[in-house]
C-alpha positions as CSV (number, residue, x, y, z in Angstrom):
1,M,41.1,-95.8,-213.7
2,K,38.9,-96.2,-210.7
3,I,40.5,-98.2,-208.0
4,A,38.4,-99.6,-205.1
5,R,39.4,-101.2,-201.9
6,F,36.6,-103.7,-200.7
7,G,35.8,-106.6,-198.5
8,V,34.2,-109.8,-199.8
9,D,34.3,-113.5,-198.1
10,G,36.0,-111.8,-195.1
11,Q,39.1,-110.6,-197.0
12,V,40.3,-107.2,-198.0
13,R,41.1,-106.8,-201.8
14,Y,41.6,-104.1,-204.3
15,G,39.7,-104.0,-207.7
16,I,39.2,-101.8,-210.8
17,V,35.6,-100.4,-211.2
18,N,34.1,-100.4,-214.4
19,G,30.3,-99.5,-214.2
20,E,28.6,-101.7,-211.7
21,E,31.3,-104.3,-211.9
22,L,34.5,-104.7,-209.9
23,T,37.3,-106.8,-211.1
24,E,40.1,-107.9,-208.7
25,I,43.7,-106.9,-208.9
26,R,46.8,-108.7,-207.5
27,G,49.8,-106.8,-206.4
28,S,50.5,-103.3,-205.1
29,I,48.5,-100.4,-206.1
30,Y,51.4,-98.2,-205.4
31,K,54.0,-100.3,-207.6
32,K,52.8,-102.8,-209.7
33,F,49.5,-105.0,-210.2
34,K,47.8,-107.2,-212.3
35,V,44.2,-107.3,-213.3
36,N,42.8,-110.9,-212.9
37,D,39.6,-112.5,-214.2
38,I,37.7,-112.4,-210.8
39,K,34.8,-110.1,-211.1
40,H,32.2,-108.9,-208.5
41,N,29.0,-107.0,-208.7
42,L,29.5,-103.6,-206.8
43,K,26.3,-104.4,-204.7
44,D,27.8,-107.7,-203.6
45,V,30.9,-106.1,-201.9
46,V,31.6,-103.9,-199.1
47,L,33.4,-100.6,-200.3
48,L,36.1,-99.8,-197.7
49,P,38.0,-96.4,-197.2
50,P,40.2,-96.5,-200.5
51,T,43.5,-96.8,-198.5
52,N,44.7,-97.6,-194.9
53,P,46.6,-94.4,-194.3
54,S,49.2,-93.7,-191.9
55,E,48.1,-90.1,-191.5
56,I,45.2,-88.0,-192.7
57,W,45.9,-84.2,-193.4
58,C,43.7,-81.4,-193.9
59,P,44.5,-77.7,-194.3
60,G,43.1,-75.0,-192.3
61,L,41.0,-72.1,-194.1
62,N,41.8,-73.1,-197.7
63,F,38.9,-71.3,-199.5
64,A,38.3,-67.5,-199.1
65,N,34.5,-67.8,-198.9
66,H,34.9,-70.1,-195.8
67,L,37.3,-67.6,-193.9
68,E,34.6,-65.2,-192.4
69,Y,32.1,-68.3,-191.6
70,A,35.1,-69.9,-189.9
71,A,36.0,-66.6,-188.0
72,E,32.3,-66.5,-187.0
73,V,32.4,-70.2,-185.6
74,L,35.7,-69.5,-183.7
75,G,34.6,-66.2,-182.4
76,E,37.4,-64.2,-184.1
77,E,37.3,-60.8,-185.8
78,N,38.8,-59.6,-189.2
79,P,39.9,-62.9,-190.6
80,T,43.0,-62.9,-192.7
81,V,44.1,-64.9,-195.5
82,P,46.9,-67.3,-194.5
83,K,50.2,-66.6,-196.1
84,H,50.9,-70.3,-196.3
85,P,49.2,-73.8,-195.8
86,E,48.0,-74.6,-192.2
87,P,48.1,-78.2,-192.2
88,W,46.9,-80.5,-189.1
89,I,46.3,-84.0,-188.7
90,K,42.8,-85.8,-188.5
91,A,42.7,-88.7,-186.1
92,R,43.4,-92.0,-188.1
93,S,40.5,-93.7,-186.0
94,S,37.9,-91.1,-187.4
95,L,38.4,-92.6,-190.8
96,T,35.4,-94.5,-192.2
97,G,33.8,-95.6,-195.6
98,T,31.1,-94.9,-197.8
99,G,27.8,-96.5,-196.6
100,N,29.1,-96.5,-193.0
101,P,27.2,-94.4,-190.7
102,I,28.6,-91.0,-189.2
103,I,27.9,-91.4,-185.5
104,L,27.1,-88.3,-183.6
105,P,28.7,-88.6,-180.1
106,V,26.2,-88.7,-177.2
107,D,27.9,-85.6,-175.7
108,C,28.3,-83.7,-178.9
109,S,27.2,-80.1,-179.3
110,G,24.3,-80.6,-181.7
111,E,26.2,-78.5,-184.1
112,V,28.0,-81.3,-186.0
113,H,28.4,-80.1,-189.7
114,Y,29.6,-81.7,-193.0
115,E,32.4,-80.4,-195.0
116,G,32.5,-81.9,-198.5
117,E,36.1,-81.9,-200.0
118,A,38.4,-83.5,-202.6
119,V,41.1,-85.8,-201.1
120,A,44.5,-86.7,-202.8
121,V,46.0,-90.0,-202.0
122,I,49.7,-90.1,-202.0
123,G,51.1,-92.8,-204.1
124,K,54.9,-93.0,-203.3
125,L,57.2,-91.7,-200.6
126,C,57.1,-88.1,-200.5
127,R,59.7,-86.0,-198.8
128,R,60.8,-82.6,-199.6
129,V,59.1,-82.2,-202.8
130,T,58.6,-79.2,-205.0
131,V,55.3,-77.8,-205.7
132,Q,55.9,-78.6,-209.3
133,D,56.7,-82.0,-208.7
134,A,54.2,-83.0,-206.0
135,H,51.6,-84.2,-208.4
136,Q,54.0,-87.1,-209.3
137,F,53.7,-88.4,-205.9
138,V,49.8,-88.5,-206.0
139,L,48.2,-91.9,-207.0
140,G,44.6,-90.3,-207.6
141,Y,41.9,-88.4,-205.9
142,T,38.7,-89.4,-204.0
143,C,35.7,-87.7,-202.1
144,G,36.1,-86.8,-198.3
145,N,34.0,-85.2,-195.6
146,D,35.9,-83.2,-192.9
147,V,33.1,-83.8,-190.2
148,S,33.3,-81.3,-187.7
149,D,31.4,-80.3,-184.2
150,R,31.3,-76.5,-184.4
151,V,31.1,-75.8,-180.6
152,W,34.1,-78.2,-179.8
153,Q,36.1,-76.5,-182.6
154,R,35.5,-73.1,-181.0
155,D,35.9,-74.2,-177.4
156,D,39.0,-76.6,-177.5
157,W,42.6,-75.5,-177.9
158,T,43.0,-78.2,-180.8
159,F,40.7,-79.9,-183.2
160,W,41.3,-83.4,-181.5
161,R,37.8,-84.2,-181.0
162,A,35.8,-81.6,-183.1
163,K,37.3,-83.2,-186.3
164,G,38.8,-86.3,-185.1
165,A,35.9,-88.1,-183.2
166,D,35.2,-91.7,-184.7
167,T,33.7,-91.7,-188.0
168,F,34.4,-88.0,-188.6
169,A,36.3,-88.9,-191.7
170,P,34.3,-90.4,-194.2
171,V,36.5,-91.0,-197.3
172,G,35.6,-92.7,-200.9
173,P,34.1,-94.4,-202.7
174,W,37.2,-95.1,-204.7
175,I,40.2,-93.6,-206.0
176,E,40.2,-92.0,-209.6
177,T,43.7,-91.8,-211.1
178,D,42.9,-89.8,-214.0
179,C,41.6,-86.4,-213.3
180,N,42.5,-82.5,-213.0
181,A,42.7,-82.0,-209.4
182,Q,42.2,-78.4,-209.7
183,D,39.3,-78.5,-211.9
184,L,36.8,-80.5,-209.7
185,H,33.2,-79.5,-208.3
186,M,32.7,-80.6,-204.7
187,I,28.8,-81.1,-204.3
188,V,27.2,-81.8,-200.8
189,R,23.8,-83.0,-200.5
190,V,21.9,-83.7,-197.6
191,N,18.7,-85.9,-198.0
192,G,19.0,-85.0,-201.7
193,K,19.1,-81.4,-201.3
194,E,22.3,-79.5,-202.4
195,V,23.5,-77.6,-199.6
196,Q,27.3,-77.0,-200.6
197,H,28.9,-76.5,-204.0
198,G,32.6,-75.5,-204.4
199,K,35.3,-75.8,-206.9
200,T,39.0,-76.8,-206.2
201,E,40.2,-74.1,-208.6
202,E,39.2,-71.8,-205.9
203,M,41.5,-73.5,-203.2
204,L,43.9,-70.7,-201.6
205,F,46.7,-73.2,-201.9
206,S,46.6,-75.9,-204.3
207,F,47.1,-79.6,-203.7
208,G,50.6,-79.3,-205.0
209,E,51.4,-76.4,-202.6
210,I,50.0,-78.3,-199.5
211,I,51.7,-81.5,-200.4
212,S,55.0,-79.9,-200.9
213,Y,54.5,-77.8,-197.7
214,I,53.8,-80.6,-195.4
215,S,56.7,-82.8,-197.1
216,Q,59.3,-80.1,-196.1
217,Q,58.9,-81.4,-192.6
218,V,56.9,-84.7,-192.6
219,T,57.4,-87.4,-194.6
220,L,54.0,-88.6,-196.5
221,Y,53.7,-92.2,-197.2
222,P,51.7,-94.4,-199.7
223,G,48.2,-94.3,-198.9
224,D,48.2,-91.1,-196.8
225,L,45.3,-88.7,-197.5
226,V,45.4,-85.0,-197.9
227,F,42.2,-83.1,-198.1
228,S,41.3,-79.8,-200.0
229,G,39.6,-77.8,-197.4
230,S,36.0,-76.8,-197.4
231,T,34.3,-74.0,-199.0
232,G,31.4,-71.7,-197.9
233,V,28.9,-72.1,-195.1
234,T,27.7,-75.5,-193.6
235,V,24.8,-76.4,-191.4
236,A,24.3,-79.0,-188.8
237,L,23.6,-82.8,-189.5
238,N,20.8,-84.8,-187.6
239,P,20.2,-88.4,-186.8
240,G,18.4,-89.9,-189.9
241,D,20.0,-87.7,-192.4
242,V,22.0,-89.0,-195.3
243,V,24.8,-86.8,-196.5
244,E,26.6,-87.3,-199.9
245,V,29.8,-85.8,-201.3
246,D,29.5,-86.0,-205.0
247,I,32.6,-85.1,-207.0
248,P,31.5,-85.5,-210.8
249,G,34.2,-87.8,-212.6
250,I,35.2,-89.5,-209.3
251,G,32.1,-90.8,-207.5
252,V,29.7,-90.3,-204.7
253,L,30.5,-90.8,-200.9
254,S,27.2,-91.5,-199.1
255,N,26.7,-91.6,-195.2
256,P,23.9,-92.0,-193.0
257,V,23.8,-90.0,-189.9
258,V,22.9,-91.8,-186.5
259,A,23.0,-90.9,-182.9
260,E,25.5,-92.8,-180.8
261,V,24.0,-95.7,-178.6
262,T,25.2,-96.0,-175.2
263,L,24.3,-99.0,-172.9
């Protein structure tokens, strides 16, 4: 089942996606809901980020083939594989939906990169869960882009602006409730050209391990988002680009890239 959050007639609603059609639902996507007979064409609605999360979590360095590249970016030598997940929070205000622009800040470094990732959507209150039980607390999965300014990432003590600037967390287009989280392909295209291709089976720590680890100290709430981490080497985005994160079986998250306009 594909569950979308969308705007129509000035209201925010949820619906089930079937091809190019969207059927509205009533009730909570986290508890019980009913499908009604109100239908929309996808092109007639505005797709919003699939949830309104209280927190957005990302794991640091969760793919082996991203370790050396990240070490180079950060100016480190002899990178080591982490012994446990290294989660951190991406600013809530960085969240944006499919079709919305990624805005390059006027004072950014010029090295703002994409990071195509899979994203787990928490479905119910999650506190001190085991790795084995963590999947029971996930509603489904969607596509995400952990947009990152590499110079700010290297020069600042934290990722507060490098990864948390406004629009630096595109997520969407919807939630897929039926998929194998550790058997997903994550494909990134810029202007139609494939530039990144990773598999969730290569994650150093699975979604279950990441969610369990976070939940030992921090309660996760329905709608919270947990990213997979990124794979391989990335390159800078430029105004005028269109970046897509494609996860077959889920959907395509697409965002144009624009420069910030100041008055």
